[in-house]
MDAnalysis code that builds the backbone (N, CA, C; Angstrom):
import MDAnalysis as mda
import numpy as np

u = mda.Universe.empty(579, n_residues=193, atom_resindex=np.repeat(np.arange(193), 3), trajectory=True)
u.add_TopologyAttr("name", ["N", "CA", "C"] * 193)
u.add_TopologyAttr("resid", np.arange(1, 194))
u.add_TopologyAttr("resname", ["PRO", "GLN", "GLU", "GLU", "ARG", "PHE", "LEU", "GLN", "GLY", "ILE", "GLY", "ARG", "PHE", "THR", "LYS", "LYS", "LEU", "LYS", "GLU", "GLN", "ALA", "ASN", "THR", "LEU", "GLY", "ILE", "THR", "MET", "PRO", "LYS", "LEU", "MET", "VAL", "GLY", "PHE", "GLU", "ILE", "ALA", "ASN", "ASN", "LEU", "TYR", "GLU", "PRO", "ASN", "LEU", "PRO", "GLN", "LEU", "TYR", "ALA", "ILE", "ASP", "LEU", "TYR", "GLY", "ASN", "THR", "PHE", "PRO", "ASP", "LEU", "PRO", "ALA", "PRO", "LEU", "ASP", "LYS", "GLY", "PHE", "TRP", "ASN", "ASN", "GLU", "VAL", "LYS", "HIS", "SER", "LEU", "ASP", "ARG", "PHE", "LEU", "GLN", "GLU", "TRP", "LYS", "ASN", "ASP", "GLU", "VAL", "SER", "HIS", "GLY", "LEU", "SER", "ILE", "SER", "GLY", "VAL", "VAL", "LEU", "ASP", "LEU", "GLU", "MET", "TYR", "CYS", "ARG", "LYS", "ARG", "THR", "GLY", "THR", "PHE", "THR", "THR", "ALA", "MET", "GLY", "PHE", "ASP", "GLY", "TYR", "SER", "PHE", "GLN", "LYS", "PHE", "ALA", "GLN", "ARG", "MET", "LYS", "LEU", "ASN", "PRO", "GLY", "GLN", "LEU", "SER", "ILE", "HIS", "ASP", "ARG", "VAL", "SER", "PHE", "LEU", "MET", "LYS", "ASN", "GLN", "LYS", "SER", "CYS", "GLU", "TYR", "TYR", "SER", "PHE", "LEU", "GLU", "LYS", "GLU", "MET", "GLU", "ALA", "ILE", "GLY", "LYS", "GLU", "LEU", "SER", "GLN", "PHE", "PHE", "VAL", "GLN", "LYS", "ILE", "PRO", "GLN", "CYS", "VAL", "VAL", "MET", "CYS", "TYR", "MET", "PRO", "ASN", "VAL"])
u.atoms.positions = np.array([
    [143.120, 119.544, 119.943],
    [143.618, 119.082, 118.655],
    [142.523, 118.283, 117.674],
    [142.145, 117.276, 118.679],
    [141.098, 116.391, 117.760],
    [139.905, 116.987, 117.597],
    [139.367, 117.931, 118.492],
    [138.204, 118.411, 118.291],
    [138.466, 119.578, 117.336],
    [139.568, 120.114, 117.169],
    [139.826, 121.170, 116.251],
    [139.685, 120.655, 114.752],
    [140.380, 119.340, 114.706],
    [140.402, 118.629, 113.430],
    [139.002, 118.334, 113.135],
    [138.005, 117.965, 113.991],
    [136.903, 117.564, 113.707],
    [136.048, 118.616, 113.251],
    [136.067, 119.923, 113.823],
    [135.340, 121.031, 113.302],
    [135.949, 121.601, 112.142],
    [137.302, 121.571, 111.832],
    [137.800, 121.890, 110.400],
    [137.118, 120.971, 109.452],
    [137.071, 119.840, 109.581],
    [136.416, 118.863, 108.724],
    [135.282, 119.191, 108.315],
    [134.283, 119.426, 109.458],
    [132.830, 119.688, 109.453],
    [132.744, 121.237, 108.433],
    [133.909, 121.977, 108.737],
    [133.932, 123.459, 108.080],
    [134.264, 123.177, 106.425],
    [134.935, 122.298, 106.337],
    [135.244, 121.978, 104.639],
    [134.036, 121.284, 103.994],
    [133.551, 120.433, 104.797],
    [132.315, 119.685, 104.216],
    [131.098, 120.771, 104.016],
    [130.819, 121.548, 105.083],
    [129.817, 122.741, 104.872],
    [130.125, 123.817, 103.552],
    [131.294, 124.065, 103.592],
    [131.800, 124.833, 102.468],
    [131.525, 124.316, 101.259],
    [132.087, 123.051, 101.071],
    [131.695, 122.287, 99.690],
    [130.307, 122.051, 99.308],
    [129.677, 121.699, 100.357],
    [128.277, 121.433, 100.248],
    [127.562, 122.900, 99.588],
    [127.688, 123.711, 100.294],
    [127.094, 125.223, 100.170],
    [127.631, 125.430, 98.601],
    [128.785, 125.434, 98.158],
    [129.298, 125.906, 96.876],
    [128.855, 125.060, 95.891],
    [128.518, 123.706, 96.106],
    [127.957, 122.617, 95.226],
    [126.432, 122.992, 94.716],
    [125.765, 123.111, 95.910],
    [124.245, 123.424, 95.997],
    [124.233, 124.745, 94.996],
    [124.868, 125.797, 95.383],
    [124.903, 126.845, 94.590],
    [125.287, 126.699, 93.039],
    [126.487, 126.030, 92.762],
    [126.799, 125.811, 91.439],
    [125.562, 125.154, 90.888],
    [124.886, 124.097, 91.397],
    [123.905, 123.279, 90.741],
    [122.640, 124.060, 90.704],
    [122.635, 125.027, 91.594],
    [121.171, 125.606, 91.534],
    [120.132, 124.937, 92.421],
    [120.637, 124.073, 93.306],
    [119.783, 122.996, 93.942],
    [119.515, 123.667, 95.505],
    [118.441, 123.109, 95.811],
    [117.965, 123.412, 97.175],
    [119.121, 122.663, 98.121],
    [119.564, 123.462, 99.214],
    [120.358, 122.619, 100.267],
    [119.644, 121.500, 101.010],
    [120.400, 120.500, 101.023],
    [119.590, 119.384, 101.930],
    [119.515, 119.621, 103.239],
    [118.618, 119.089, 103.906],
    [118.588, 119.211, 105.552],
    [119.929, 118.714, 106.299],
    [120.250, 119.363, 107.081],
    [121.515, 118.805, 107.927],
    [121.051, 118.263, 109.240],
    [121.652, 117.208, 109.574],
    [120.950, 116.388, 110.705],
    [122.202, 116.388, 111.585],
    [122.114, 116.361, 113.008],
    [123.283, 116.262, 113.981],
    [122.913, 114.867, 114.353],
    [124.007, 114.069, 114.340],
    [123.911, 112.542, 114.672],
    [124.717, 112.412, 116.207],
    [124.043, 111.387, 116.814],
    [124.513, 111.128, 118.018],
    [124.819, 109.446, 118.025],
    [125.900, 109.034, 118.204],
    [126.213, 107.560, 118.467],
    [126.248, 107.521, 120.188],
    [124.972, 107.032, 120.582],
    [124.905, 107.027, 121.914],
    [125.831, 105.993, 122.553],
    [126.693, 106.435, 123.868],
    [127.490, 105.765, 124.473],
    [128.755, 105.199, 123.747],
    [129.200, 105.871, 122.717],
    [130.613, 105.234, 122.063],
    [131.759, 105.729, 122.647],
    [131.585, 106.531, 123.717],
    [132.601, 106.966, 124.429],
    [132.721, 106.322, 125.958],
    [132.040, 105.336, 126.067],
    [132.080, 104.780, 127.514],
    [132.949, 103.545, 127.383],
    [134.294, 103.776, 128.123],
    [135.175, 102.962, 128.148],
    [135.881, 103.172, 129.337],
    [136.496, 102.070, 129.857],
    [137.316, 102.378, 131.091],
    [138.215, 103.589, 131.141],
    [138.423, 104.438, 132.052],
    [137.789, 104.490, 133.295],
    [136.548, 105.094, 133.429],
    [135.673, 105.544, 132.280],
    [134.694, 106.296, 132.233],
    [133.322, 105.313, 131.974],
    [133.355, 104.296, 132.607],
    [132.236, 103.646, 132.641],
    [130.950, 104.124, 133.457],
    [129.732, 103.921, 133.243],
    [128.657, 104.499, 133.838],
    [128.392, 103.865, 135.106],
    [127.972, 104.575, 136.013],
    [128.082, 104.121, 137.656],
    [126.895, 103.528, 137.769],
    [125.736, 103.824, 136.997],
    [124.212, 103.293, 136.888],
    [124.655, 102.552, 135.617],
    [124.462, 101.055, 135.498],
    [124.610, 100.457, 134.398],
    [123.332, 99.362, 134.202],
    [123.246, 98.902, 133.036],
    [122.061, 98.164, 132.711],
    [122.162, 96.843, 133.433],
    [121.087, 96.242, 134.025],
    [120.831, 94.883, 134.221],
    [119.672, 94.448, 133.877],
    [119.754, 93.116, 133.200],
    [118.256, 92.668, 132.625],
    [117.660, 91.812, 133.494],
    [116.630, 91.547, 133.027],
    [115.641, 90.413, 134.037],
    [116.196, 89.065, 134.397],
    [117.120, 88.656, 133.671],
    [117.850, 87.487, 134.066],
    [119.136, 87.311, 134.759],
    [119.496, 88.734, 135.373],
    [120.557, 89.082, 136.167],
    [121.747, 89.493, 135.382],
    [121.972, 89.427, 134.141],
    [122.993, 89.837, 133.321],
    [123.021, 91.178, 133.545],
    [124.472, 91.418, 133.942],
    [124.918, 93.126, 134.047],
    [125.584, 93.566, 132.654],
    [125.426, 94.740, 132.417],
    [125.973, 95.228, 131.267],
    [126.811, 96.557, 131.663],
    [127.963, 96.335, 132.354],
    [128.622, 97.536, 132.818],
    [129.067, 98.628, 132.093],
    [129.221, 98.309, 130.668],
    [129.695, 99.367, 129.771],
    [128.288, 100.070, 129.062],
    [127.172, 99.735, 129.516],
    [125.703, 100.241, 128.879],
    [125.208, 101.049, 130.211],
    [124.792, 102.236, 129.968],
    [124.084, 102.858, 131.278],
    [122.763, 102.372, 131.282],
    [122.148, 102.425, 132.607],
    [120.761, 102.256, 132.965],
    [119.934, 103.112, 132.245],
    [119.003, 102.605, 131.415],
    [118.185, 103.318, 130.536],
    [117.476, 104.438, 131.333],
    [117.025, 104.531, 132.456],
    [116.444, 105.618, 133.119],
    [117.323, 106.670, 133.619],
    [118.351, 106.492, 133.423],
    [119.553, 107.354, 134.049],
    [119.430, 108.845, 133.368],
    [118.691, 109.653, 133.758],
    [118.807, 111.036, 133.250],
    [120.219, 111.647, 132.868],
    [121.081, 111.421, 134.033],
    [122.374, 111.866, 133.825],
    [122.996, 111.532, 132.577],
    [122.844, 110.377, 132.080],
    [123.434, 109.846, 131.004],
    [122.825, 110.510, 129.836],
    [121.591, 110.453, 129.927],
    [120.975, 111.326, 128.555],
    [121.394, 112.724, 128.523],
    [121.364, 113.338, 129.743],
    [121.691, 114.991, 129.784],
    [123.472, 114.954, 129.224],
    [124.346, 114.027, 129.685],
    [125.374, 114.175, 129.354],
    [125.666, 113.861, 127.892],
    [125.305, 112.702, 127.352],
    [125.573, 112.283, 125.975],
    [124.676, 112.925, 125.074],
    [123.535, 113.461, 125.304],
    [122.717, 114.310, 124.229],
    [122.751, 115.652, 124.463],
    [122.130, 115.917, 125.528],
    [121.797, 117.449, 126.005],
    [123.052, 118.333, 125.879],
    [124.087, 118.025, 126.754],
    [125.365, 118.897, 126.850],
    [126.111, 118.763, 125.521],
    [126.095, 117.503, 124.700],
    [126.787, 117.330, 123.659],
    [126.198, 118.247, 122.392],
    [124.958, 118.234, 122.467],
    [124.254, 119.091, 121.414],
    [124.605, 120.728, 121.776],
    [124.333, 120.889, 123.013],
    [124.755, 122.430, 123.403],
    [125.956, 122.829, 122.858],
    [127.035, 122.095, 123.215],
    [128.439, 122.307, 122.714],
    [128.568, 122.493, 121.359],
    [128.065, 121.368, 120.597],
    [127.965, 121.549, 119.091],
    [127.520, 122.667, 118.721],
    [126.462, 122.936, 118.925],
    [125.725, 124.086, 118.420],
    [126.438, 125.637, 119.022],
    [127.152, 125.505, 119.989],
    [128.043, 126.486, 120.015],
    [128.934, 126.988, 119.099],
    [129.828, 125.660, 118.700],
    [130.560, 125.602, 117.727],
    [130.174, 126.029, 116.304],
    [128.806, 125.643, 116.203],
    [128.143, 125.849, 114.720],
    [127.860, 127.271, 114.358],
    [127.796, 127.842, 115.498],
    [127.648, 129.504, 115.325],
    [128.927, 130.135, 114.598],
    [129.905, 129.529, 114.608],
    [131.127, 129.933, 113.980],
    [131.003, 129.593, 112.488],
    [130.828, 130.742, 111.727],
    [130.876, 130.740, 110.304],
    [131.849, 129.777, 109.647],
    [132.957, 129.607, 110.153],
    [133.995, 128.682, 109.554],
    [133.919, 127.275, 109.709],
    [132.711, 126.978, 110.436],
    [132.176, 125.709, 110.933],
    [131.088, 125.465, 109.827],
    [130.031, 126.430, 110.045],
    [128.824, 126.318, 109.535],
    [128.564, 126.771, 107.919],
    [129.295, 127.740, 107.668],
    [129.321, 128.498, 106.532],
    [127.903, 128.885, 106.362],
    [127.186, 129.348, 107.375],
    [125.687, 129.914, 107.295],
    [124.734, 129.133, 106.952],
    [125.043, 127.519, 107.200],
    [123.809, 126.694, 106.964],
    [123.250, 126.470, 108.348],
    [121.951, 126.054, 108.151],
    [121.303, 125.803, 109.273],
    [121.160, 124.121, 109.624],
    [120.887, 123.881, 110.926],
    [120.617, 122.313, 111.276],
    [119.299, 122.161, 111.436],
    [118.898, 121.044, 110.755],
    [117.301, 120.926, 110.701],
    [116.826, 119.864, 111.735],
    [117.611, 119.218, 112.306],
    [117.250, 118.257, 113.181],
    [118.547, 117.192, 113.683],
    [117.998, 116.231, 114.286],
    [118.963, 115.353, 115.098],
    [118.608, 113.855, 114.950],
    [119.813, 113.098, 114.908],
    [119.583, 111.663, 114.792],
    [120.135, 111.103, 115.891],
    [119.208, 110.291, 116.539],
    [119.725, 109.514, 117.627],
    [119.862, 108.127, 117.297],
    [121.294, 107.528, 117.213],
    [121.495, 106.081, 117.014],
    [121.673, 105.476, 118.199],
    [120.642, 104.710, 118.506],
    [120.464, 103.870, 119.677],
    [121.023, 102.546, 119.612],
    [122.039, 102.373, 118.637],
    [122.651, 101.058, 118.733],
    [123.890, 101.361, 119.438],
    [124.337, 100.677, 120.257],
    [125.503, 100.762, 121.326],
    [126.609, 100.050, 120.517],
    [127.332, 100.798, 119.817],
    [128.556, 100.165, 118.992],
    [129.510, 99.975, 119.925],
    [130.239, 98.721, 119.590],
    [131.446, 98.395, 120.247],
    [131.439, 98.009, 121.783],
    [130.031, 97.747, 122.016],
    [129.646, 97.374, 123.472],
    [130.196, 96.052, 123.742],
    [130.860, 95.408, 124.948],
    [131.325, 94.081, 125.069],
    [130.095, 93.026, 125.095],
    [128.849, 93.321, 125.620],
    [127.791, 92.200, 125.875],
    [126.894, 92.443, 125.032],
    [126.487, 93.663, 124.616],
    [125.076, 93.711, 123.925],
    [125.415, 95.164, 123.000],
    [124.585, 95.383, 122.028],
    [124.815, 96.400, 120.989],
    [123.532, 97.431, 121.322],
    [122.574, 97.118, 122.173],
    [121.376, 97.660, 122.252],
    [120.744, 97.608, 123.580],
    [119.817, 98.637, 123.831],
    [119.020, 98.302, 124.895],
    [117.973, 97.329, 124.726],
    [117.664, 96.291, 125.756],
    [116.596, 95.367, 125.256],
    [115.303, 95.461, 126.132],
    [114.355, 94.970, 125.734],
    [112.995, 95.118, 126.679],
    [113.182, 94.267, 127.965],
    [114.165, 93.469, 128.147],
    [114.672, 92.895, 129.058],
    [115.214, 93.616, 130.289],
    [115.699, 94.891, 129.893],
    [116.566, 95.601, 130.754],
    [115.774, 96.411, 131.696],
    [116.276, 96.990, 132.584],
    [115.556, 98.113, 133.515],
    [115.379, 97.464, 134.879],
    [116.176, 96.422, 135.238],
    [116.150, 95.915, 136.398],
    [117.230, 96.175, 137.426],
    [117.946, 97.158, 137.048],
    [118.898, 97.737, 137.739],
    [118.346, 98.270, 139.272],
    [119.203, 98.522, 140.166],
    [118.874, 99.074, 141.581],
    [118.187, 100.280, 141.288],
    [118.692, 101.233, 140.420],
    [118.153, 102.540, 140.517],
    [116.835, 102.556, 139.997],
    [116.467, 101.859, 138.962],
    [115.140, 101.945, 138.325],
    [114.196, 101.117, 139.174],
    [114.601, 100.162, 139.859],
    [113.878, 99.376, 140.824],
    [113.338, 100.127, 141.928],
    [114.193, 100.885, 142.487],
    [113.891, 101.706, 143.666],
    [113.095, 102.759, 143.261],
    [113.458, 103.443, 142.143],
    [112.358, 104.603, 141.714],
    [111.020, 103.940, 141.584],
    [110.853, 102.873, 141.133],
    [109.434, 102.016, 140.869],
    [108.993, 102.153, 142.281],
    [109.695, 101.464, 143.133],
    [109.265, 101.197, 144.677],
    [108.711, 102.314, 145.428],
    [109.691, 103.567, 145.264],
    [109.129, 104.912, 145.784],
    [107.914, 105.344, 144.975],
    [107.796, 105.134, 143.737],
    [106.501, 105.665, 143.287],
    [105.520, 104.999, 143.554],
    [105.591, 103.625, 143.896],
    [104.160, 102.820, 144.321],
    [104.311, 102.804, 145.943],
    [104.997, 103.304, 146.775],
    [105.184, 103.541, 147.958],
    [105.236, 102.041, 148.430],
    [106.132, 101.390, 147.943],
    [106.594, 99.878, 148.451],
    [107.837, 100.081, 149.257],
    [108.101, 99.343, 150.202],
    [109.458, 99.250, 150.756],
    [109.978, 97.781, 150.788],
    [110.590, 97.465, 149.549],
    [111.115, 96.261, 149.512],
    [112.752, 95.858, 150.213],
    [113.000, 97.089, 150.348],
    [114.689, 97.114, 150.999],
    [115.636, 96.967, 149.590],
    [116.807, 96.764, 150.022],
    [117.796, 96.384, 149.044],
    [117.649, 95.167, 148.658],
    [117.326, 94.763, 147.329],
    [117.203, 93.333, 146.959],
    [118.086, 93.128, 145.938],
    [118.771, 91.748, 145.704],
    [119.460, 91.249, 144.633],
    [118.525, 91.448, 143.327],
    [119.037, 91.075, 142.168],
    [118.363, 91.304, 141.087],
    [117.293, 90.050, 140.931],
    [117.747, 88.905, 141.397],
    [116.697, 87.744, 141.367],
    [115.590, 88.012, 142.346],
    [115.878, 88.782, 143.451],
    [114.826, 89.062, 144.564],
    [114.032, 90.092, 143.884],
    [114.368, 90.918, 143.300],
    [113.511, 91.886, 142.521],
    [112.698, 91.363, 141.878],
    [113.061, 90.524, 140.977],
    [112.153, 89.934, 139.924],
    [111.121, 89.048, 140.798],
    [111.477, 88.209, 141.791],
    [110.702, 87.678, 142.668],
    [109.648, 88.489, 143.207],
    [110.283, 89.568, 144.101],
    [109.266, 90.475, 144.594],
    [108.075, 90.949, 143.597],
    [108.446, 91.238, 142.409],
    [107.561, 91.857, 141.439],
    [106.468, 90.624, 141.201],
    [107.010, 89.573, 140.925],
    [105.898, 88.253, 140.647],
    [105.291, 87.909, 141.814],
    [105.765, 88.260, 143.013],
    [105.002, 87.701, 144.234],
    [103.945, 88.754, 144.503],
    [104.074, 90.090, 144.302],
    [103.220, 91.187, 144.628],
    [102.487, 91.431, 143.161],
    [102.550, 90.522, 142.373],
    [101.678, 90.889, 141.041],
    [101.864, 92.378, 140.484],
    [103.283, 92.565, 140.536],
    [103.611, 94.044, 140.161],
    [104.374, 94.096, 138.847],
    [104.488, 92.894, 138.114],
    [105.322, 92.771, 136.937],
    [104.861, 93.617, 135.835],
    [103.489, 93.791, 135.413],
    [103.078, 94.440, 134.421],
    [103.062, 95.860, 134.833],
    [102.858, 96.119, 136.158],
    [103.129, 97.671, 136.544],
    [104.332, 98.175, 136.332],
    [105.370, 97.237, 136.383],
    [106.749, 97.955, 136.647],
    [107.096, 97.868, 135.153],
    [106.706, 97.123, 134.267],
    [106.832, 97.268, 132.705],
    [106.258, 98.555, 132.268],
    [105.104, 98.808, 132.826],
    [104.354, 99.954, 132.432],
    [105.059, 101.152, 132.948],
    [105.768, 101.111, 134.115],
    [106.418, 102.142, 134.556],
    [107.719, 102.429, 133.882],
    [108.489, 101.533, 133.371],
    [109.508, 101.591, 132.675],
    [109.275, 102.312, 131.471],
    [108.182, 101.718, 130.683],
    [107.709, 102.412, 129.547],
    [107.506, 103.984, 129.543],
    [106.710, 104.276, 130.730],
    [106.447, 105.812, 130.827],
    [107.556, 106.549, 131.292],
    [108.482, 105.897, 131.940],
    [109.702, 106.639, 132.264],
    [110.462, 107.111, 130.907],
    [110.566, 106.034, 130.168],
    [111.453, 106.361, 129.018],
    [110.497, 107.203, 128.005],
    [109.351, 107.100, 128.062],
    [108.485, 108.234, 127.150],
    [108.840, 109.697, 127.699],
    [108.786, 109.682, 128.983],
    [109.090, 110.898, 129.692],
    [110.305, 111.578, 129.253],
    [111.381, 110.738, 129.182],
    [112.764, 111.102, 128.765],
    [112.811, 111.402, 127.467],
    [112.012, 110.730, 126.685],
    [111.981, 111.023, 125.126],
    [111.169, 112.356, 124.907],
    [110.056, 112.733, 125.747],
    [109.709, 113.898, 125.436],
    [110.443, 115.177, 126.034],
    [111.170, 114.910, 127.076],
    [111.893, 115.789, 127.559],
    [113.081, 116.304, 126.502],
    [113.665, 115.163, 125.943],
    [114.642, 115.348, 124.930],
    [114.173, 116.177, 123.614],
    [112.985, 115.728, 123.272],
    [112.211, 116.158, 122.276],
    [112.031, 117.769, 122.328],
    [111.539, 118.149, 123.639],
    [111.407, 119.490, 123.914],
    [112.639, 120.328, 123.701],
    [113.828, 119.472, 124.243],
    [115.089, 120.311, 124.416],
    [115.570, 120.617, 122.940],
    [115.322, 119.493, 122.031],
    [115.560, 119.825, 120.668],
    [115.029, 120.945, 120.053],
    [113.775, 120.858, 120.181],
    [112.947, 122.051, 119.613],
    [113.480, 123.233, 120.026],
    [113.749, 123.424, 121.428],
    [114.154, 124.630, 122.056],
    [115.326, 125.079, 121.445],
    [116.285, 124.190, 120.994],
    [117.583, 124.464, 120.499],
    [117.489, 124.676, 119.125],
    [116.784, 123.610, 118.107],
    [116.621, 123.916, 116.879],
    [115.243, 124.122, 116.523],
    [114.589, 125.149, 115.980],
    [113.188, 125.245, 115.987],
    [112.851, 124.488, 114.900],
    [111.527, 123.915, 114.905],
    [111.006, 122.976, 114.109],
    [111.838, 121.661, 113.718],
    [112.522, 121.363, 114.875],
    [113.361, 120.240, 114.693],
    [112.945, 119.067, 114.402],
    [113.404, 118.203, 113.386],
    [113.186, 116.872, 113.028],
    [114.037, 115.938, 113.770],
    [113.329, 114.981, 114.396],
    [114.056, 114.185, 115.151],
    [113.844, 112.643, 114.577],
    [114.951, 111.868, 114.335],
    [115.027, 110.622, 113.854],
    [115.717, 109.712, 114.729],
    [115.313, 108.673, 114.758],
    [116.004, 107.586, 115.689],
    [116.307, 106.171, 114.847],
    [117.683, 105.678, 115.078],
    [117.854, 104.623, 114.609],
    [118.068, 103.361, 115.497],
    [117.566, 102.213, 115.539],
    [117.749, 101.150, 116.172],
    [117.962, 99.878, 115.391],
    [118.887, 98.908, 115.713],
    [119.218, 97.868, 114.623],
    [118.063, 96.906, 114.774],
    [117.232, 96.877, 115.659],
    [116.023, 96.065, 115.821],
    [114.990, 96.770, 116.651],
    [113.908, 96.344, 116.217],
    [112.683, 97.010, 116.969],
    [111.929, 95.813, 117.774],
])
């Protein structure tokens, strides 16, 4: 019912947009699919892998940034499902999608509205780094993770690792978008840089 109303609303919009462009004799504007990342993460569907920052603050309603499962579920599967519905002429009225907008602001989160550069100290990300570097720190608390990195002079390498992992996720998403939407334009919104 809610999904049906949503698709009917899109169908009314695309129909009116197409009619108006034809009436005015103007080129159709580019249509983008938008994602409000994590806007559906509430009890009991909170992420199993959640963000923890350098200071030990936990964000149980915000996914761990390196969790590919999150990006697959929130972006890839959602886009796939939407594009299947878009094939219905009652929804798209023959219009094409030009790209995607990833809204990286986490609306209505209890503790923060965005991923910060201090995040990435969750156990999943830390263990992934330790495996890649062939380190064996064992299971450590957040404070012990930070101490371990500092003591072993791995802090810079850790941040470099986090950056490269997020770049890889970004490239994977970009390739997925282009596969699904030829010549896809990708835009991102962040409340602060």
